[in-house]
C-alpha positions as CSV (number, residue, x, y, z in Angstrom):
1,M,0.0,0.0,0.0
2,K,1.4,3.4,-0.9
3,K,1.4,6.0,1.8
4,A,1.3,9.8,1.7
5,G,4.1,11.6,3.3
6,I,2.9,11.3,6.9
7,G,1.7,7.7,6.7
8,I,-1.9,8.3,5.6
9,P,-3.1,6.1,2.7
10,T,-3.5,7.8,-0.6
11,I,-7.0,8.6,-1.9
12,Q,-6.6,5.8,-4.5
13,D,-5.7,3.3,-1.8
14,R,-8.6,4.4,0.4
15,A,-11.0,4.0,-2.5
16,R,-9.7,0.5,-3.2
17,Q,-10.0,-0.4,0.5
18,A,-13.6,0.9,0.4
19,L,-14.4,-1.1,-2.7
20,V,-13.0,-4.4,-1.3
21,K,-14.8,-3.8,2.0
22,S,-18.1,-3.2,0.2
23,A,-17.6,-6.4,-1.8
24,L,-16.6,-8.7,1.1
25,E,-18.4,-7.3,4.2
26,P,-22.0,-8.5,3.3
27,E,-20.9,-12.1,2.7
28,W,-18.7,-12.3,5.8
29,E,-21.1,-10.5,8.1
30,S,-23.7,-13.2,7.3
31,R,-21.3,-15.9,8.5
32,F,-20.3,-14.4,11.8
33,E,-22.0,-15.4,15.1
34,S,-24.7,-13.1,16.3
35,T,-22.9,-12.9,19.6
36,S,-19.6,-11.6,18.1
37,Y,-19.2,-7.8,18.6
38,G,-15.5,-6.9,18.0
39,F,-15.0,-4.4,15.2
40,R,-18.3,-5.1,13.5
41,P,-20.5,-2.5,11.8
42,G,-23.5,-1.4,13.8
43,R,-22.2,-3.0,17.0
44,S,-20.6,-1.3,20.0
45,A,-19.0,-2.1,23.3
46,Q,-22.3,-1.1,24.9
47,D,-24.1,-3.8,22.8
48,A,-21.6,-6.4,24.0
49,I,-22.0,-5.3,27.7
50,S,-25.8,-5.5,27.3
51,R,-25.5,-9.0,25.9
52,I,-23.3,-10.0,28.8
53,Y,-25.9,-8.8,31.3
54,Q,-28.7,-10.6,29.5
55,S,-26.7,-13.9,29.5
56,I,-25.8,-13.6,33.2
57,N,-29.5,-13.0,34.1
58,K,-30.6,-16.1,32.1
59,G,-28.2,-18.5,33.8
60,G,-25.5,-20.6,32.1
61,Y,-23.0,-18.6,30.2
62,Y,-19.5,-18.3,28.8
63,I,-17.7,-15.0,28.3
64,L,-14.4,-14.8,26.4
65,D,-12.3,-11.7,26.5
66,A,-9.1,-12.2,24.5
67,D,-6.3,-10.1,23.0
68,I,-4.4,-12.3,20.6
69,A,-2.2,-9.6,19.1
70,K,0.9,-10.8,20.9
71,C,0.3,-14.5,20.6
72,S,2.7,-16.6,18.7
73,Y,2.7,-20.2,17.5
74,R,5.5,-22.5,18.8
75,E,6.2,-25.9,17.4
76,P,5.6,-28.6,20.0
């Protein structure tokens, strides 16, 4: 990806990103779990918190909070 002088994507790159996003997002959004909230359009942290409270009030539940950015795979 080409960058403008201060690290901002060029207009052409931003247009390409938007085109790819508009082509891929509808297909992939339909495949994601309805209980997934991270970085999804139309969903916020408040939506996730609300869902957590609903689950807690109903009984059995699992909550996963994970940051996998620094994870690495090691050969066994």
